[in-house]
C-alpha positions in Angstrom: -32.2 111.4 83.5 -32.8 107.9 82.2 -35.7 105.7 83.1 -35.0 102.6 85.2 -37.2 99.6 85.5 -37.3 100.1 89.3 -39.4 103.2 88.8 -42.5 101.0 88.6 -42.1 100.4 92.4 -42.3 104.2 93.2 -45.5 105.8 94.3 -46.9 109.3 93.8 -44.5 110.7 96.3 -41.5 109.4 94.5 -40.6 106.9 97.2 -40.5 103.1 96.9 -43.6 101.4 98.1 -43.8 97.9 99.6 -47.2 97.0 98.1 -46.0 97.6 94.6 -43.0 95.4 95.2 -44.9 92.6 96.8 -47.5 92.8 94.0 -44.8 92.6 91.4 -43.1 89.7 93.0 -46.5 87.9 93.4 -47.4 88.3 89.8 -43.9 87.2 88.8 -44.2 84.1 91.0 -47.6 83.3 89.4 -46.1 83.7 85.9 -43.3 81.3 86.7 -44.8 78.7 89.0 -48.1 77.9 87.3 -46.5 76.6 84.1 -43.8 74.8 86.2 -46.5 73.0 88.2 -48.4 72.1 85.1 -45.2 70.7 83.5 -44.6 68.7 86.7 -48.1 67.2 86.6 -47.7 66.3 82.9 -44.0 65.2 82.8 -43.4 63.7 86.2 -46.9 62.4 87.2 -48.0 61.5 83.7 -51.3 63.3 83.7 -52.9 64.5 80.5 -52.7 68.3 79.9 -56.1 69.9 79.3 -55.0 72.7 77.0 -58.4 74.4 76.9 -58.7 74.5 80.7 -55.1 75.8 81.1 -55.6 78.5 78.4 -58.8 79.6 80.0 -57.6 79.6 83.6 -54.0 80.9 83.4 -54.8 84.3 81.8 -57.8 84.7 84.0 -55.7 84.1 87.1 -53.0 86.4 85.9 -55.5 89.1 85.2 -57.0 88.7 88.6 -53.6 89.0 90.3 -52.6 92.1 88.3 -56.1 93.7 88.8 -56.0 93.1 92.6 -52.6 94.7 92.9 -53.5 97.6 90.7 -56.7 98.1 92.6 -54.9 98.1 96.0 -52.3 100.5 94.8 -55.0 102.8 93.3 -57.0 102.9 96.5 -53.9 103.6 98.6 -52.8 106.4 96.2 -56.3 107.9 96.3 -56.3 107.9 100.1 -52.9 109.6 100.2 -54.0 112.3 97.7 -57.1 112.9 99.7 -55.1 113.2 103.0 -52.7 115.6 101.3 -55.6 117.8 100.0 -57.3 117.8 103.4 -54.0 118.8 105.2 -53.4 121.6 102.7 -57.0 122.9 103.0 -56.6 122.9 106.8 -53.3 124.8 106.7 -54.8 127.3 104.3 -57.8 127.8 106.5 -55.6 128.3 109.5 -53.5 130.8 107.7 -56.6 132.7 106.5 -57.9 132.8 110.1 -54.5 134.2 111.3 -54.6 137.0 108.6 -58.2 137.8 109.4 -57.4 138.0 113.1 -54.4 140.3 112.4 -56.6 142.5 110.2 -59.2 142.8 113.0 -56.5 143.8 115.4 -55.0 146.3 112.9 -51.6 144.6 112.7 -51.3 144.3 108.9 
């Protein structure tokens, strides 16, 4: 089995998740549009480019965008794992109760 780039959009269950896709598209849009808008301001409108401000703000914004998406995905994955664990624990407890009841009634 070969790895495909679309694997980054799959969650812990192996299915595609919307929040990963939307986050990826959002970060890609940020990567493409910010330099385009700065170029528009410099070339078309004739404004002066403040390289220091751009170099400080662009990576910071990119980091915030990536961090926000990663945080949202991590919280969701943690909640899914917690729900699966609680469901499995409840099923085990129910099965144990059924075995205990059968033992008490002498049906084992």
